[in-house]
N, C-alpha and C positions, 0 to 999 in steps of 0.2 A: 536495538539488535532486529535484523530482519529474520522473519521467521516464515519465509517461503516455503511451501511444499517443495521436497526433494522427489527428483524422478528418478525411479530405478534403473532407468536405462542409462540415463545421462551418468549416474553415480558410479555405474559399472565401467562406461567409458572414460570417466574421469580419472578413475585409479590406474588405467593403463597408461596414462600420459607424463611424460617428463618434459619439462620445458626449461631448458638452460642456456646461457650464453657462456663462451670462451673470452676470457680477458687475459692479456700479456703484453709484455712490452715487444718492440719489433724485434723478429729474428729469434724469438724463444721456441717458436717451432708450432703457433698456434695452427697454421695452415695446415702443417705435416699431419698435427694429431686430429684435426677436423677430418682429413680426408682418411685416415687409416679408421676411424670411427664409423664413417660412411661404408669403408670397406669390410669391415666386420658386420655390419648391418645389411650389405648386401645390395646398398644403392649404387655403388659403383665397381667395377672390374679391375681397374687400375687406378692407382693414386697418383695424381700428377704430380712430378717432380716439383720443388720448389727452388732448388739450385738450377742454375742454367735455362730458366725459365724462356729465354728468347727464342731458343732452341729445341725447348721442349712443349709438352702439354701445359698449358696453364692449369691453375688450381681450378677445383670443381666450382668452389663458393665465389670465385673472382669473375665478374660479368662484363664489368665495364672496361673499353678498351685501354684507358689510360692505368687500370690495375694491371692487364697483361703486359702493357708496355714497360711498367716499373718493378714488377714482380712483387707488388704490396697489396694489401686489400685497404680499399677507401672509403666502401660503404657496407653498410651492415645488410646481410642477407639471411634468408631462413632456409634451411636445410631441414629434410623430415626422412626418417627412416625408423624401419620396424627392427625389434631386438629382443629375443626371450620375452616374445608375448606383449612387449611396451611399444608404444609407438612414441619416439623421441622427436623433438621437436628442436633443432639446434640453432641458436640465434648466433651467426658468425660476426662479431665486431671487428672493425680496423683495429690493428695492433699499432700503426705506425704514429710516430710521436707528434705528428701533426694530425691526427685524428679531429673528427667534427663532434658535433653537439650529437648527431644522430647515434653515436656510441652511448652517450648517457641516456639517451631516449628509449634505446634498444634494451638496455638493463632493466628498465619500468616493466618489461612485458615479460622477464624472466622469473621462474622462480626459485633458481639456484642458478650458482656460476662454477665455472672451472678455471681456475687460476692457474696458468703454465709458466713455470719458472725453469730458466737454462740453468744447469748445475754449475757452469763456469762462472756465470755473472751473477747469479743470486736475484735478489730482488731489486728490479729497476724501477726508473722514476713512473713509466707509463703505468706499470702493475699496480705501484703503490697506491695512484692517483685512481686507477679504476676500484680497488679494493675498497676505497673509503667510500666510493658511492654506494657498491654492494652493503657495506656494514650500516650506512644509515637508511637504505632501504630496510636492511634486517634480511638481507639475501642470504642463506646459508652459502658457504663456499668450500667446495673441496680443491686439493691441491695438486697438481700433477709435476713434479719434479723432472724434467726432460733431459736427453742428450746424456744419460749416464754412460752411454758408449764412447764418450769422449772424456779427456782431461778434465777434470772439474774440481771444485772446492770439497771440502770435506763434508760428508752426509749431516753429521751431526750439526756442524756450523750451520747448514742450511736451516736445520729445525731451529735452532736457537734464534737466526736472524728473524724468521716468521712470526716467532712469538715475540721479540723485542720491537720489530715496528707496527706490528699488528694488533700487539696484545690480546692475542688469541691462542690457545693451547694447541700445537701441533701433533698430531697421532699418527705416526707413521702405521700403514696398513701392511706394507711390504718392504723388503728391503734388497737392494742390489748385491749381486755376487762378484764385487769388484768394481771398478770403473774403468773408462777408457779403453785401452788394448785388454785389460784383465776381465773387462766385463763378462759375465757369463751367464747371467740370468738373474732371476731374483728368487727372495724368500719369502712365503705367504705366511706373515707373522699370527694370524688367526689359525690356520689349519696346520702351519709347520711342515707344510710342503713345498718343493723347491721347483722351479720350471727353469730348465736350462738349454742352451743351444741344442739342436741335433747335429749332431758330426755330419750325418748322412745327407742334410741339406746344402748345398753349393751355397745359397744367400741364406743370412740369419734373418729369414722373413717367415713368419708363422711356423716354421720348423721348430718344435720344443720337445723336451722331456720331461715329464712330470714324475716325481719320486718322493719319498720322504727324506726330509733333511736330517734326521738324525741318522739313519741309514748311511747318508752319504759322508757323515763324519765317521762312521764307524770305517766304511770305507777305505776313507783317505787313510786313517789311522793304521790301515792294515789288518783290522780285526774280522773282516767279512768281505764276502764278493757282493757287490752291487746289483741288485736285480730289480725289474720293474714290478709292475703289480702282476702280471702275468706268471712272475717268476723267470723271465729271461733276463741273460746277462747284460748289464748295461756298459757302455763306454763313455765316459764323459770326458771331454777334451778340457784343460785348462785350467782344471779344479786341483790345485797344488795344495799340499798340506799346508803351507804358510797361508796361503789365502782363506782356505775353509777355517783356519783358527782365528784368522784377522775378522770375517764376518761373523762368526760365534761369538765373540767378545762383544761384537757391536750389537748383534741381536740381544745378548744376554742384557747388555747394558740398556738398551731402549725398552726392553721389558721391566727391567727393574727400576728404572728413574722415569720412564715414560707414563702417561696416563691411558686410561682405558676410554676409548671412545663410548660416548653416550649419545643415543640418538636425539634427545631434548637439548643438550648443550648444543650439539651441532646444528640444529633447527634455529637455535636463540643465538646464533654466531660465536658462541663461547669457545668451539673447538672446531678445527679443519682437518680431515683426514688426510693423510698425505700419501701419495702413490709415486714411488720411483720408476722410471721407465724410459724407454728409447722410441718414439714416435717413428724415426727413421728405419728401425729394424722391427718394428711391431711389439718389442718385448715390453711387457708390463701394461700395453694398451689394454686388452682384454681383460686382464685382471681389475684394471681400474673401470673399464664398462661396466663389468658385473656388480663391484661395487657400488659404483654410481646409482645404477638401477635401485639397489636396496636402499641406497641413502638419500637420494633426490627425493623430495616431497612430491605428489601428486600437486595439482592446481587446488588451490585451496580458497578460502573466502578473500573477498575484494572489498576494501573500504570504498564507502560512497556517501553521498550526502543524506542517504537513508540508513546509515550503519553499514556492519560488514555484508556482504551479500555472498551468500552460499553459492558455491561452483556448482553444486549438483540441484540447484532450483529449476523448475520446470522452463520459467520463461527465458528467453534468450537475450544475451547481452554481451558486448564488447567493445573495446576503445581502439582508436586508430594512434597508432605510435609512430607512423612512417609513411610518408606519402613519397612516391618515385614516380616520374613522369619518364616516358621513352626508356623503358626498362630493356626494352627491343624496340630499336629503331622501325622493325619491319611493322609493328604495330602502332606506333605513335600513340601510346595513350596514359593515362595516369591511373596507378594502381596505389590503392590505400591498404596498407599492410594493418591488420586486423588481429588483434590477439582475444580470443573468445573466453569470457570470464564465467560464463554460466549457461545453462541451456543448450539448447541444440539448435546447430545452424543448418537450414536447408535452402539450396539454391533456389531462387525465384521468391524467397520469402519477403514480405513486408516488414520494415522496421519503422522506428521513428529516432530521429537524428534528435537527441535529447537537448542541445544547445538551440535550434532552430525550433522544435516542434513539428519539423515536416516529415510527412509520410514518404517513404522509398520503398521501390520494389528493386531486390538484389538478384536481377537475371543472371549476373556473371560473377564467378567467385573461382579464383586461381589457387592451385598451389605452385608456389614457385621455387626450383631447385636450378640456381644459377642462372641462365638465360632460358632454361626449360619452363613450360607451361602446362599444368595438368588442370582439368576442370575439376572442380570439386562440388560434390552434390550434398554432403553430409560433413559435419565437423562438430566438435564438443571442447570443453573446456580445456584452456591449455594449447588448443591448435592455433595456428597463425595463418592466415588466409589472406588472399589480396583479392580485394574487391575493385573491381573496375570503377574508378573515380568519376562522377558525373559532375565533379565542380561543386557538389555541396559537402564536401567533407573538410574538415581542417584537422589539425594535429591536435591530437587530444579528444576528440570529440567521442561520446558515447552512443552506441546504437543499440537498439533495444527492443523487446516486446512488452506489452504491456504498459505499466504506469512508468513515466520517464524515470531515470536513475542517471546521477551524474558520477562518474568515479573520478579518483583523485586528477587534478588536471597535471600535464606534464608540464615540468619545472623550466624555465626559460634561464640559462647559464650567461654567466658575465663573458664576453669575447675577449681575447687576446691580442687580436689584430683587426685592423680598421684601414679603410682604403676606399677611394672612388673609383669607380668603374667608368671609363670613357669608351664611345664608339666614334672610332674615327672615321669612317665611312658613314657619312651623313644620308646615304639613301639606304641604308639597313637598320635606320634610327628605330623604326616600327616594331622591328623583330626583336631588336636588343632589347627594348623596354617591355616587351611581352616575354622574353625569357628570362629577364629578370625579376618581373613578377611573379612566373610560375616557381622560380628557384627559391624565392622568399617564401610564397604558400607553402612549398614543400618543407621548408625549413632547412634547405640545404645552406641557407645564408640568412644572417639576422639584417634588417634595416634599420637605420635610425635617419631624422632629418632634423635640421634646425628650423623649429615652430617660429623662432623669432626673425628669422632671416626670410627676405622677398625671394631669393634665388631658391630656395627649397633644395639645397645640396644635398643629394642621398648619399651618405656613407653606409658602405657595407661592412658587415663585421663578423668575424668567425672566431671558434675557440682555438682552432689550428690554423697556420699558415697555409698548408698543402690544401685547405678547402677552398681557398682562391683560384689556386691550379684545376683543381675540379670544375667550379664554376666557370671559369675562361673555357676550359677544355668542352664543357657542354654546350656553351653560347656558340662556341666556333663549330661543334660536330653536329649540334641540333639546331639550330636557330641561322648557322651561316653566317655569322656576323662575329668580326674580329673583336677584339676588346685590349684597352689599355689599362694598367693598375697605376693608380697615383696613391701612395702609403700615405698615411696620416700617423701623426706620431703617439695616439692615444693607445693605452694598454689595458683599460677596463672599463666596464659601465657599473654605476651605482645606479639602483632605481629608486625612488621616493614617491610619496603621495601627499601634495600639499596644493591649496589654493593658488590661483595667480599671484594673489597678494603676498602670501607666504613665500612665494617663489622668488618674489622681487628682492625680499629680504635675506637671501641666502648668502653666506659669506664663501664664496668659492676663488681657488687659484686663478690667475690671469689665463693660465694655459688651458682651463677646463671649458667644456663646452655642453651647454643645456640642450638636450635633446629629446625626442618622442621616438618610442619605436614603432613596428609595423602595427602593433596594436594600439596604438595610440597614449602608450604609458610613458610619464616623465622619468627620464633618467639624466646623468651627469656623465659625460666622458674625461676620464683622467688619465694622466701619462706615468704614473708610478704609484706603488704601493703608499709611498710616502704622503703623496696628496691624497690619498684616501683616508689615512688617518688623520691628515689636516683638517679636511672639511668635517669631520665626524667629530673632532676637538673644538672645531670654531663654530658646530653649530649644534651644540647640545640640546637633546630633546628630540632631535630630528633622526630617523631611521632611515640609513641607507643601506642597501641591500644589494649583495652579490649575485642573489638568485630572485628569479621574480615567478610567483607561483599564483595563478587566479584563484580567489579564493572560494570555496564553496562550504555549504553549511557544517559548521563543526571544524573547521580549518582556518588557520591563518593566513597571511597571504604570503607569507616567506617561511623558510626554514633556517633559523640563525645556526643551529648546529650544522646543517649542511654547509652554510656558507663557511663556517670554522673550519671545516675539514678540507675545503677545497682551497 
């Protein structure tokens, strides 16, 4: 156990931080919710519309031209805002089904996650996959059930699905007053207060009336005149006796049959608080945001080769979880996104790159807001800053003051799509090679080559097919070189660690290929899950891994539990 002395100022700033990621399936409303959170935080004045994006403003979190053209998020970004004396660092992850490994790595920098679910569609494949990664990292998850202003499934059914698929207890924190066209607001289950649409506002945005739920039921039953807290008469549209009775029965059922939210169980990943709302109309969003601040943990200890490192210790440390080149074509630079894990970051400070032992000065640090950049002079645990990369950083690098410390390495996940990229214009070959090299270093794409072949064919690979479109787009826009894609039939990689003699004795399917990745680690490329099962059966005693993790003291090379879940 690391017993480094804590710094009182760092501790104070640490407790103000909340760093989380938003995960969802495509079109669940993640981008809309993100922008409404920024709206409440005062970071933007107008939320960009998601629908009709070709003719309207693009989302604040989408910076790449490809994202703006397609109306989807394909690259993780970081958004920061203040709310209720807390600094909130929001890691916006791609929700598209062809998301990249960048999504997985971003979750390594989060202290909590918000899972967005479409009321009509329930839990979808992408949401389920990302939840598994959160569960394996023991990241607490809050749930926001979105689009209750549209026709959807029964709310109790959604709760049951969450519990059944994720083996986690779903604990509602509010309950919708109707759904679809009947949606009129939400009931706060803890305070027994309701928030309903204000009939005096033309658009159902930010305008709401708060009053007592029991008083509403008495009013609808004809027993008393409804008044606000100031004693003034209230007019509530859409609250029919039938709707109020139906919601009352549901609320009582949830209270009797449901569990009580326990902070310890939430932090252990045994419970997820559930909020219902509509990101489009803002209803339920502020209630969710306030609950999130109360529940989401501030930055805590982080596992390292010397044991857990306290976030409040005096010495600075952080790790690089994302590298992005040409974030803004006007700057043409590389930015390393670093999660601060302990101590205080000061611009122009000198740090050690733990992997290489090299000492570096950090004269430029940025806070990235979409394409906007802001110089950062000070930052604290939980903050995400962009450090202009001098070519010395790699994904997973730890930067620190004092004695070197190595944080948990970033895992390398098995790709699902493989291809060879060709440059048809031989006069641009040099630019093409430089672009591929830089994209591989960023982690935008993985690279394998056949160590036994004299051709040294370079096979590029990605978790999602869309990532090849991103690579092709960036080669054309940033390096001015066209690209042809030749697909290969492989569907997965399995890493192993054997001597050359042992490799020669492997029993492998004829369709497989032994390769080395960009880090020099041996792997075999396979065409199906059946082939993966076959090689394990035919080579007993040899471990083949779907996820590769570089070991450090006290940690094995791979995580079999993570592999099983993914």
